[in-house]
C-alpha positions as CSV (number, residue, x, y, z in Angstrom):
1,M,-4.2,-7.5,33.5
2,N,-0.9,-6.4,31.8
3,E,1.9,-8.5,33.3
4,R,5.5,-7.4,33.2
5,Y,8.0,-9.7,31.3
6,L,11.8,-9.7,31.4
7,S,14.2,-10.8,28.7
8,L,16.7,-13.7,29.1
9,R,19.5,-11.2,29.4
10,E,17.7,-9.1,32.1
11,V,17.0,-12.1,34.2
12,S,20.5,-13.5,33.9
13,K,21.9,-10.2,35.1
14,I,19.4,-10.0,38.0
15,L,20.1,-13.6,39.2
16,G,23.9,-13.5,38.4
17,V,23.7,-16.6,36.2
18,T,24.5,-17.2,32.5
19,P,21.8,-17.3,29.9
20,L,22.6,-21.0,29.3
21,T,21.8,-21.7,33.0
22,L,18.4,-20.0,32.5
23,R,17.7,-22.1,29.4
24,N,18.6,-25.2,31.5
25,W,16.3,-24.1,34.3
26,D,13.5,-23.6,31.7
27,K,14.0,-27.2,30.4
28,S,14.0,-28.6,34.0
29,G,11.0,-26.5,35.1
30,R,12.8,-24.6,37.8
31,L,12.0,-21.2,36.1
32,S,9.6,-21.5,33.3
33,A,9.9,-19.2,30.3
34,Y,7.2,-17.9,28.1
35,R,7.7,-17.5,24.4
36,N,7.2,-14.3,22.5
37,P,4.6,-15.1,19.8
38,I,6.4,-13.0,17.2
39,N,10.0,-14.0,17.5
40,N,9.8,-17.1,19.9
41,Y,12.3,-15.5,22.3
42,R,12.2,-16.6,25.9
43,M,10.5,-14.1,28.3
44,Y,10.2,-14.5,32.0
45,R,7.3,-13.2,34.2
46,Y,8.6,-10.6,36.7
47,A,6.5,-12.3,39.5
48,D,8.2,-15.7,38.7
49,V,11.7,-14.1,38.9
50,A,10.8,-12.3,42.2
51,D,9.5,-15.6,43.7
52,L,12.8,-17.3,42.8
53,V,14.8,-14.5,44.3
54,S,12.7,-14.8,47.5
55,Q,13.4,-18.5,47.6
56,I,17.1,-17.9,47.1
57,K,17.1,-15.3,49.9
58,N,15.1,-17.5,52.2
59,P,16.1,-21.1,51.5
60,S,13.9,-22.5,54.3
61,R,10.9,-21.5,52.2
62,A,12.2,-23.1,49.0
63,P,10.7,-26.6,48.2
64,S,13.2,-29.4,48.5
65,E,13.8,-31.1,45.2
66,S,15.9,-33.9,46.5
67,A,16.0,-36.1,49.6
68,E,19.8,-35.8,49.9
69,P,21.1,-33.8,52.8
70,R,22.7,-30.5,51.7
71,T,26.4,-30.1,52.2
72,E,28.4,-27.0,51.8
73,T,29.8,-27.2,48.3
74,A,30.6,-24.7,45.6
75,K,27.4,-25.6,43.8
76,S,25.2,-24.9,46.9
77,M,27.1,-21.7,47.8
78,V,26.1,-20.1,44.5
79,Y,22.6,-19.7,45.9
80,K,23.9,-17.6,48.8
81,I,24.8,-14.7,46.6
82,P,22.7,-11.6,47.5
83,V,20.3,-10.7,44.7
84,V,18.6,-7.4,44.4
85,L,15.6,-6.7,42.1
86,E,15.1,-3.2,40.9
87,S,12.0,-1.7,42.4
88,E,9.1,-1.2,40.1
89,E,8.6,2.4,39.1
90,A,5.0,3.6,39.1
């Protein structure tokens, strides 16, 4: 099956984060990147990005990574930014 992949820049625009943030998420395992076998660039599966967007939109479905209670801080407010993925064209 032919899967759709997005570049680092495309994903950073979709999620509204910097490319450096995506690299850090790749290192931490939050959003895994695949490497292009020719140039070793990071590529992200469309399905993985869509899942992350879904988790951001519906935080109750997102798995909790820490046992600490969430408080309203600037860091946690970043995840409340509405994110829209372009619909796939047939």
